[in-house]
ROPATI-679982 format. One line per 8 residues: number of its first residue (from 1); their letters; for each residue x, y, z of N, C-alpha, C, CB. Coordinates in steps of 0.02 Angstrom, whole numbers, plus 50000, padded with zeros to 5 digits. Glycine has a CB too. Layout:
N
NUM = a = X/Y/Z/X/Y/Z/X/Y/Z/X/Y/Z  ...
END
This chain:
259
1 = mkptvyas = 54338/52291/51998/54349/52346/51951/54375/52407/51990/54284/52364/51912  54428/52440/51964/54456/52498/51998/54406/52556/51997/54522/52520/51964  54404/52594/52051/54356/52650/52055/54361/52698/51997/54367/52688/52120  54424/52713/51975/54430/52761/51920/54401/52734/51856/54503/52779/51910  54409/52668/51844/54381/52637/51784/54305/52638/51788/54406/52566/51775  54278/52620/51847/54205/52619/51856/54176/52689/51845/54186/52594/51926  54210/52739/51871/54185/52807/51863/54185/52828/51790/54227/52856/51905  54235/52807/51753/54238/52824/51682/54182/52791/51643/54306/52803/51652
9 = llalatla = 54169/52727/51659/54115/52692/51625/54047/52723/51641/54115/52618/51644  54037/52742/51704/53974/52774/51724/53964/52840/51688/53973/52785/51800  54019/52877/51681/54013/52941/51646/53995/52931/51573/54078/52980/51651  54024/52880/51541/54007/52865/51471/53935/52844/51464/54053/52811/51443  53911/52802/51510/53841/52779/51507/53793/52837/51515/53827/52726/51561  53811/52884/51561/53767/52942/51572/53766/52987/51510/53791/52983/51632  53825/52996/51479/53828/53037/51418/53787/53006/51362/53900/53046/51396  53790/52940/51355/53752/52906/51302/53678/52914/51314/53770/52832/51300
17 = acssgysp = 53657/52908/51377/53585/52915/51392/53561/52985/51377/53572/52898/51465  53602/53035/51396/53581/53104/51383/53579/53119/51309/53628/53152/51418  53626/53092/51270/53627/53106/51199/53568/53075/51163/53690/53080/51169  53536/53024/51193/53478/52993/51162/53415/53032/51174/53470/52923/51187  53419/53084/51218/53360/53125/51231/53325/53108/51296/53312/53120/51176  53350/53057/51333/53318/53037/51395/53371/53032/51450/53282/52970/51387  53353/53052/51510/53398/53049/51567/53401/52979/51594/53377/53099/51621  53456/52960/51628/53460/52893/51658/53403/52881/51706/53527/52884/51694
25 = gitpppdp = 53375/52822/51703/53320/52803/51747/53252/52823/51723/53332/52834/51813  53248/52862/51668/53183/52883/51641/53166/52839/51580/53183/52959/51622  53110/52806/51581/53089/52762/51526/53061/52804/51469/53037/52711/51550  53086/52793/51407/53057/52830/51350/52983/52817/51344/53093/52810/51285  52945/52865/51317/52873/52854/51309/52859/52798/51260/52839/52919/51286  52802/52765/51266/52786/52711/51219/52772/52738/51150/52724/52672/51244  52779/52695/51100/52763/52715/51032/52689/52732/51026/52782/52659/50982  52672/52780/50984/52601/52798/50976/52560/52739/50950/52595/52857/50927
33 = tfvsftsl = 52498/52738/50971/52452/52686/50950/52420/52705/50883/52398/52673/51003  52419/52658/50837/52386/52672/50773/52358/52608/50744/52436/52704/50723  52313/52616/50696/52284/52560/50660/52308/52566/50588/52206/52559/50664  52337/52513/50561/52361/52515/50492/52308/52486/50445/52427/52476/50485  52309/52511/50384/52263/52489/50332/52304/52474/50269/52207/52543/50317  52297/52414/50242/52329/52397/50178/52280/52357/50136/52395/52358/50190  52287/52364/50071/52244/52326/50026/52280/52319/49959/52175/52360/50017  52262/52267/49922/52293/52253/49858/52240/52224/49811/52353/52205/49865
41 = gdsatvaa = 52238/52248/49749/52192/52218/49701/52163/52268/49653/52136/52184/49738  52103/52252/49628/52070/52297/49581/52038/52355/49618/52017/52259/49539  52008/52401/49580/51982/52462/49610/51927/52448/49661/51955/52509/49556  51885/52398/49649/51831/52384/49695/51857/52357/49762/51782/52333/49665  51908/52314/49758/51937/52285/49819/51969/52340/49861/51988/52232/49802  52008/52382/49829/52043/52435/49866/51994/52488/49891/52096/52467/49821  51941/52501/49853/51892/52551/49873/51859/52533/49940/51838/52560/49819  51847/52468/49951/51816/52447/50014/51862/52462/50073/51801/52372/50011
49 = kldafrta = 51927/52450/50065/51974/52465/50119/51981/52540/50128/52043/52433/50105  51981/52577/50074/51985/52650/50078/51925/52679/50116/51989/52681/50008  51866/52652/50104/51807/52675/50140/51813/52661/50215/51744/52642/50112  51841/52603/50233/51852/52587/50304/51902/52636/50334/51877/52515/50312  51952/52654/50296/52002/52703/50320/51969/52771/50330/52060/52708/50269  51928/52792/50284/51893/52856/50292/51850/52857/50355/51849/52871/50230  51816/52802/50368/51775/52798/50428/51818/52804/50491/51736/52732/50429  51876/52772/50490/51921/52774/50548/51949/52844/50560/51978/52725/50539
57 = lggalnap = 51959/52883/50506/51982/52951/50515/51930/52993/50552/51997/52983/50447  51866/52979/50540/51812/53013/50575/51789/53076/50539/51833/53031/50644  51725/53093/50547/51698/53154/50519/51685/53148/50444/51745/53210/50531  51669/53205/50415/51649/53207/50345/51706/53233/50301/51587/53252/50336  51696/53227/50235/51743/53255/50187/51733/53331/50186/51733/53224/50116  51786/53368/50201/51784/53441/50200/51802/53465/50130/51831/53471/50254  51761/53505/50100/51769/53525/50031/51831/53568/50021/51707/53562/50007  51861/53566/49961/51917/53611/49947/51897/53684/49959/51940/53602/49874
65 = nsppaatg = 51944/53722/49987/51936/53794/50001/51887/53808/50058/51912/53829/49940  51859/53757/50089/51818/53769/50149/51865/53786/50207/51773/53708/50166  51841/53824/50257/51885/53845/50311/51909/53787/50354/51849/53896/50355  51961/53798/50394/51984/53744/50438/51928/53718/50482/52042/53769/50482  51931/53654/50497/51879/53621/50536/51911/53583/50594/51836/53574/50492  51870/53567/50643/51894/53530/50702/51896/53455/50689/51851/53545/50762  51858/53432/50640/51855/53360/50625/51852/53350/50550/51792/53327/50660  51849/53288/50529/51840/53273/50458/51906/53258/50423/51806/53330/50423
73 = rreinwdg = 51903/53259/50357/51962/53241/50317/51966/53284/50255/51959/53166/50298  52023/53281/50223/52035/53311/50157/52058/53257/50109/52087/53370/50162  52044/53267/50045/52064/53218/49994/52092/53254/49933/52005/53173/49974  52141/53223/49902/52170/53247/49839/52168/53189/49790/52244/53274/49849  52133/53199/49734/52132/53146/49682/52164/53170/49617/52060/53124/49668  52197/53228/49620/52238/53256/49566/52197/53282/49506/52285/53204/49541  52134/53263/49502/52093/53289/49447/52078/53363/49457/52028/53250/49441  52092/53389/49516/52084/53460/49528/52139/53502/49499/52079/53473/49601
81 = apaaltnv = 52191/53471/49472/52245/53508/49440/52222/53535/49373/52308/53464/49432  52230/53599/49359/52207/53626/49295/52250/53601/49237/52209/53703/49296  52224/53608/49176/52258/53583/49117/52328/53613/49109/52217/53598/49054  52336/53676/49126/52401/53708/49117/52455/53679/49163/52395/53782/49130  52434/53644/49216/52481/53614/49263/52482/53538/49259/52465/53636/49334  52452/53511/49206/52449/53439/49195/52497/53420/49138/52377/53417/49179  52530/53363/49147/52578/53337/49097/52638/53382/49088/52543/53327/49030  52656/53417/49141/52718/53456/49144/52753/53439/49209/52703/53534/49138
89 = dtfparff = 52818/53455/49213/52858/53436/49272/52863/53493/49322/52927/53415/49251  52815/53538/49321/52820/53599/49362/52758/53609/49405/52831/53659/49318  52726/53554/49426/52667/53562/49469/52687/53597/49533/52633/53493/49483  52652/53650/49554/52672/53688/49613/52665/53649/49678/52632/53752/49618  52718/53652/49719/52719/53614/49781/52664/53637/49830/52786/53620/49814  52643/53700/49826/52594/53726/49872/52524/53733/49841/52617/53794/49897  52514/53703/49784/52450/53711/49750/52392/53692/49795/52449/53669/49686  52399/53636/49833/52343/53611/49872/52340/53641/49942/52347/53537/49877
97 = nenskrga = 52370/53701/49951/52351/53741/50008/52350/53816/49991/52399/53729/50065  52359/53831/49927/52354/53901/49905/52301/53909/49851/52421/53926/49880  52305/53870/49798/52256/53875/49744/52193/53836/49759/52287/53850/49679  52201/53775/49780/52145/53732/49801/52161/53710/49872/52136/53669/49753  52135/53747/49920/52158/53742/49990/52135/53677/50023/52133/53802/50030  52185/53634/50038/52170/53570/50071/52222/53552/50124/52166/53514/50019  52268/53597/50138/52314/53587/50194/52373/53543/50180/52277/53560/50250  52391/53531/50117/52447/53487/50100/52499/53525/50059/52423/53426/50062
105 = vfitpgsg = 52562/53517/50077/52619/53548/50042/52670/53494/50027/52651/53607/50085  52696/53492/49967/52740/53438/49945/52813/53460/49944/52719/53412/49876  52856/53413/49958/52928/53423/49958/52959/53363/49923/52957/53431/50032  53009/53375/49881/53043/53319/49848/53117/53336/49839/53010/53303/49780  53161/53286/49844/53231/53298/49828/53244/53297/49753/53275/53246/49862  53193/53283/49714/53200/53281/49641/53196/53350/49610/53147/53237/49611  53183/53351/49545/53183/53414/49508/53113/53444/49499/53214/53403/49441  53061/53410/49523/52995/53438/49515/52941/53387/49534/52984/53461/49444
113 = lrvdstaf = 52879/53405/49519/52820/53363/49532/52779/53361/49468/52778/53390/49592  52744/53306/49457/52706/53299/49395/52638/53267/49409/52745/53257/49343  52586/53299/49384/52519/53270/49380/52508/53252/49307/52463/53320/49407  52489/53189/49294/52488/53164/49225/52421/53132/49209/52545/53113/49214  52394/53149/49150/52329/53123/49129/52335/53066/49079/52288/53179/49100  52396/53044/49064/52406/52993/49012/52432/52927/49041/52455/53018/48960  52426/52916/49107/52457/52859/49140/52533/52860/49129/52427/52793/49114  52560/52920/49123/52631/52933/49113/52657/52907/49047/52671/52903/49169
121 = asvnaafa = 52611/52892/49000/52633/52875/48932/52666/52934/48898/52573/52852/48890  52651/52995/48921/52685/53054/48894/52758/53057/48916/52649/53117/48917  52776/53019/48967/52846/53013/48989/52879/52954/48955/52850/53006/49065  52844/52897/48954/52869/52835/48924/52808/52797/48898/52911/52792/48976  52805/52785/48833/52746/52755/48803/52728/52688/48834/52756/52746/48729  52778/52652/48860/52766/52586/48889/52726/52591/48954/52832/52552/48903  52725/52649/48986/52690/52655/49050/52615/52649/49043/52707/52721/49082  52589/52659/48983/52517/52651/48973/52494/52580/48988/52498/52669/48901
129 = dqfsafsl = 52541/52532/48981/52526/52462/48996/52539/52443/49068/52566/52417/48951  52562/52491/49108/52579/52477/49177/52531/52509/49227/52650/52501/49192  52516/52573/49216/52480/52612/49267/52407/52623/49249/52515/52679/49276  52366/52626/49300/52296/52646/49294/52280/52696/49348/52248/52584/49298  52234/52741/49334/52211/52789/49384/52155/52758/49425/52187/52855/49350  52160/52765/49491/52108/52739/49536/52045/52782/49532/52133/52737/49608  52055/52848/49536/52000/52895/49526/52017/52935/49463/51988/52942/49589  51980/52922/49411/51998/52947/49345/52004/53023/49344/51945/52925/49293
137 = kklfaavg = 52055/53047/49306/52099/53003/49270/52173/53019/49279/52083/53004/49198  52188/53063/49326/52257/53088/49333/52295/53051/49389/52257/53162/49348  52361/53045/49378/52407/53015/49426/52460/53065/49446/52439/52951/49396  52500/53047/49497/52548/53093/49525/52615/53058/49536/52522/53122/49592  52671/53094/49527/52737/53068/49542/52786/53126/49549/52761/53019/49487  52839/53114/49586/52894/53162/49587/52935/53153/49523/52939/53152/49650  52973/53204/49506/53014/53204/49445/53087/53196/49465/53003/53269/49404  53121/53148/49434/53191/53138/49447/53207/53102/49512/53225/53203/49448
145 = tnrvetdf = 53157/53076/49546/53166/53040/49608/53105/52996/49620/53178/53088/49667  53113/52947/49664/53056/52906/49685/53031/52926/49754/53076/52832/49685  53049/52986/49777/53032/53008/49845/52994/53074/49844/53096/53015/49887  52944/53078/49886/52907/53140/49896/52882/53142/49968/52848/53146/49845  52879/53201/49996/52853/53211/50064/52792/53256/50061/52907/53240/50111  52750/53248/50112/52693/53294/50121/52697/53324/50190/52626/53257/50111  52702/53390/50194/52694/53426/50256/52621/53448/50261/52742/53488/50260  52597/53456/50323/52528/53477/50333/52527/53546/50364/52490/53427/50377
153 = evvgtttp = 52479/53587/50341/52467/53653/50368/52393/53662/50381/52494/53708/50321  52377/53703/50430/52307/53721/50440/52281/53750/50374/52297/53772/50500  52224/53726/50352/52200/53740/50284/52198/53815/50270/52131/53710/50274  52230/53834/50214/52229/53903/50192/52277/53948/50229/52162/53930/50199  52320/53921/50271/52368/53961/50309/52438/53930/50302/52348/53965/50384  52487/53963/50332/52554/53934/50336/52570/53906/50405/52607/53986/50316  52518/53900/50447/52526/53873/50514/52538/53798/50510/52465/53888/50557  52593/53772/50539/52605/53700/50537/52546/53662/50566/52669/53682/50575
161 = glvngfgv = 52530/53605/50534/52473/53565/50556/52492/53493/50571/52419/53567/50503  52448/53460/50607/52455/53389/50624/52391/53353/50604/52470/53379/50700  52398/53293/50578/52340/53253/50558/52338/53188/50598/52340/53239/50482  52278/53159/50602/52272/53096/50639/52281/53035/50595/52204/53093/50673  52291/53046/50530/52302/52989/50486/52313/53011/50415/52244/52941/50490  52342/52965/50377/52357/52979/50307/52355/52913/50269/52426/53014/50298  52328/52916/50207/52328/52856/50164/52340/52876/50092/52262/52819/50170  52368/52829/50053/52385/52842/49983/52372/52780/49941/52458/52866/49975
169 = ifsdvdra = 52347/52791/49881/52338/52737/49831/52399/52736/49786/52272/52747/49790  52430/52677/49778/52485/52668/49731/52461/52627/49671/52545/52633/49765  52490/52641/49613/52475/52602/49553/52536/52561/49533/52453/52649/49496  52527/52495/49530/52576/52448/49502/52637/52438/49547/52598/52472/49435  52626/52417/49609/52681/52396/49652/52694/52322/49638/52664/52408/49729  52752/52307/49609/52768/52239/49589/52812/52201/49639/52802/52240/49523  52854/52235/49675/52903/52202/49718/52893/52220/49791/52974/52219/49695  52888/52170/49834/52881/52182/49905/52941/52222/49930/52874/52116/49944
177 = gsthvdfi = 52927/52274/49968/52980/52315/49997/53000/52374/49956/53039/52273/50009  52975/52380/49895/52995/52437/49853/52961/52502/49871/52982/52421/49781  52904/52497/49905/52861/52556/49915/52837/52558/49987/52800/52555/49866  52845/52615/50019/52822/52621/50088/52807/52694/50106/52875/52592/50137  52775/52702/50163/52759/52769/50189/52785/52773/50261/52681/52783/50187  52824/52825/50275/52846/52840/50343/52804/52896/50371/52922/52858/50344  52783/52888/50434/52743/52938/50468/52788/52973/50520/52679/52906/50502  52793/53040/50517/52840/53078/50557/52802/53126/50602/52889/53116/50511
185 = dangvria = 52823/53130/50666/52789/53176/50712/52820/53246/50711/52790/53148/50784  52796/53291/50753/52818/53360/50752/52890/53369/50774/52774/53402/50796  52919/53318/50807/52989/53320/50828/53035/53288/50776/52996/53285/50895  53007/53269/50718/53048/53238/50667/53062/53164/50679/53111/53273/50661  53025/53133/50724/53035/53063/50741/52987/53019/50700/53023/53051/50817  53014/52967/50670/52971/52920/50634/52932/52879/50684/53013/52874/50587  52866/52881/50678/52823/52846/50725/52790/52784/50694/52770/52893/50752  52797/52776/50629/52770/52716/50596/52798/52712/50526/52692/52717/50595
193 = rieapahs = 52805/52651/50501/52820/52638/50431/52775/52582/50408/52897/52621/50420  52742/52591/50351/52698/52540/50324/52718/52527/50251/52623/52560/50329  52730/52464/50235/52748/52446/50166/52685/52432/50125/52794/52384/50167  52688/52450/50062/52633/52437/50016/52635/52364/49994/52635/52484/49955  52578/52330/49994/52577/52261/49969/52591/52260/49894/52509/52227/49984  52623/52206/49872/52644/52200/49802/52606/52144/49767/52720/52187/49798  52608/52146/49700/52574/52097/49659/52617/52084/49597/52502/52121/49638  52598/52035/49558/52639/52017/49500/52611/52041/49434/52647/51943/49498
201 = gthqfsfv = 52553/52073/49435/52521/52095/49373/52523/52170/49365/52450/52071/49370  52496/52194/49308/52493/52266/49296/52422/52291/49310/52513/52282/49222  52415/52357/49310/52350/52390/49319/52316/52368/49385/52304/52374/49260  52355/52358/49437/52328/52342/49502/52346/52398/49551/52356/52274/49528  52308/52401/49605/52317/52455/49654/52338/52426/49721/52252/52495/49661  52377/52467/49757/52395/52452/49826/52376/52513/49868/52471/52436/49833  52348/52499/49927/52330/52554/49973/52369/52546/50038/52253/52553/49987  52393/52602/50063/52428/52605/50127/52399/52663/50167/52505/52614/50118
209 = gavftsai = 52382/52650/50230/52357/52704/50272/52368/52687/50345/52283/52717/50259  52368/52739/50387/52372/52731/50460/52331/52785/50493/52446/52733/50485  52295/52765/50546/52255/52812/50585/52279/52808/50657/52178/52797/50579  52297/52865/50686/52321/52870/50755/52264/52892/50801/52381/52918/50759  52275/52885/50866/52222/52902/50913/52213/52977/50921/52237/52872/50981  52261/53017/50896/52254/53089/50898/52294/53118/50840/52279/53119/50966  52289/53183/50829/52324/53216/50774/52397/53227/50794/52290/53283/50754  52443/53184/50771/52513/53189/50790/52560/53183/50729/52531/53134/50840
217 = vanvqivs = 52533/53174/50669/52575/53166/50610/52586/53234/50577/52542/53116/50559  52649/53255/50574/52666/53319/50544/52689/53313/50473/52720/53353/50584  52711/53253/50454/52743/53244/50388/52739/53170/50370/52817/53269/50389  52729/53156/50307/52735/53087/50283/52787/53086/50227/52666/53059/50257  52828/53034/50227/52880/53026/50177/52866/52962/50137/52951/53022/50211  52859/52971/50072/52836/52916/50028/52892/52896/49982/52773/52937/49987  52906/52831/49981/52952/52802/49931/52909/52761/49884/53008/52758/49965  52909/52780/49820/52867/52747/49769/52912/52708/49722/52824/52799/49729
225 = gdaplsnn = 52920/52644/49735/52959/52602/49690/53034/52610/49698/52940/52615/49620  53070/52579/49652/53143/52577/49654/53177/52636/49621/53168/52515/49623  53142/52670/49576/53174/52721/49535/53122/52771/49511/53210/52689/49475  53143/52830/49490/53096/52879/49462/53069/52857/49394/53128/52947/49456  53012/52884/49375/52984/52871/49309/53023/52910/49258/52908/52890/49306  53045/52876/49205/53083/52910/49153/53074/52873/49087/53158/52913/49172  53099/52904/49034/53090/52875/48967/53143/52822/48951/53092/52929/48915  53189/52809/48998/53241/52759/48984/53245/52705/49038/53308/52792/48978
233 = tgdisagg = 53192/52699/49079/53189/52647/49130/53126/52606/49121/53192/52677/49201  53132/52540/49119/53075/52496/49111/53055/52464/49176/53090/52443/49059  52991/52446/49181/52965/52414/49241/52981/52339/49240/52889/52424/49246  52990/52310/49300/53010/52240/49304/52956/52193/49276/53025/52221/49377  52893/52214/49278/52840/52172/49252/52842/52168/49176/52772/52197/49274  52881/52213/49145/52888/52212/49072/52961/52197/49053/52866/52280/49042  52997/52165/49099/53066/52146/49084/53117/52199/49101/53071/52129/49013  53096/52254/49133/53143/52307/49150/53180/52292/49214/53106/52372/49157
241 = aadlvsmd = 53221/52340/49236/53265/52329/49292/53237/52354/49359/53330/52363/49279  53183/52392/49359/53159/52424/49420/53084/52416/49427/53178/52498/49420  53062/52418/49490/52990/52421/49504/52970/52494/49503/52972/52388/49573  52932/52514/49453/52911/52583/49444/52839/52590/49469/52917/52605/49369  52827/52642/49508/52763/52650/49542/52740/52723/49537/52768/52629/49617  52676/52734/49525/52647/52801/49527/52595/52804/49583/52615/52819/49459  52569/52864/49596/52523/52875/49651/52457/52904/49627/52554/52920/49704  52404/52888/49663/52340/52920/49651/52316/52952/49716/52287/52870/49624
249 = dfvygepq = 52256/52939/49738/52224/52976/49792/52267/52981/49856/52158/52945/49809  52268/53042/49885/52292/53055/49953/52231/53070/49996/52345/53114/49955  52226/53038/50053/52170/53048/50099/52199/53057/50170/52118/52988/50097  52179/53110/50206/52210/53123/50271/52162/53162/50315/52277/53162/50262  52175/53159/50379/52133/53195/50427/52141/53270/50420/52149/53174/50497  52090/53307/50441/52093/53380/50440/52153/53405/50480/52027/53410/50468  52198/53444/50450/52256/53469/50487/52235/53514/50546/52303/53507/50440  52263/53499/50604/52250/53537/50665/52313/53576/50685/52228/53491/50722
257 = pvp = 52306/53634/50716/52365/53672/50737/52408/53632/50785/52344/53739/50769  52474/53641/50780/52520/53609/50827/52508/53639/50896/52594/53616/50804  52497/53598/50947/52484/53627/51014/52543/53670/51038/52472/53570/51066
END
């Protein structure tokens, strides 16, 4: 190989290595260690896995509006949403760190967020035959999209936070691969993806969770089914074209300040 050609190839290789964020000869750090939790079935079956997940997070349940803590977890079951913010498409993204302080802030590319007490029958009457609430009786979904993110903040503040784990209950996942959770670190890097298990019936629950060895999760990105919930889209279990999925409980470690 001619020296000039070799030098050109070496320069390209060096540029590629630098653009990836690592210098030549330096091995990227290993992927973070975590334990995944998944479950599928009725409420009793999923509750057992959820309890194991809570134990793995460590510590006790920290009450809403209690001050930031060094250990423990926070939970959202949506029943804390007041009537005025239920069954409307304008649920506030910061409600669960301003009104009921639990360190969670929601982001969606859609047109809004909805907490619903009718199993979304108020959106589409057919959904009453599809969805059930895991912890009675409200469910959650983004509006106009099947995607929602959760950022974490130190409870009651706007300080960015990190958690050691996150889990979510889904209602009515029918198709494998339609629903998953991505776990993102403070650098915006995806450090894990876990798919929700699917079933062929209605009124069933799927649980997805991951617990890491330390608080490193800054954001979770949730894809719930193939399409948003609407009055003109049917679920595949009822002969429709899409797997439609709603969400219930969010459970996550106490948000810690970013180092």
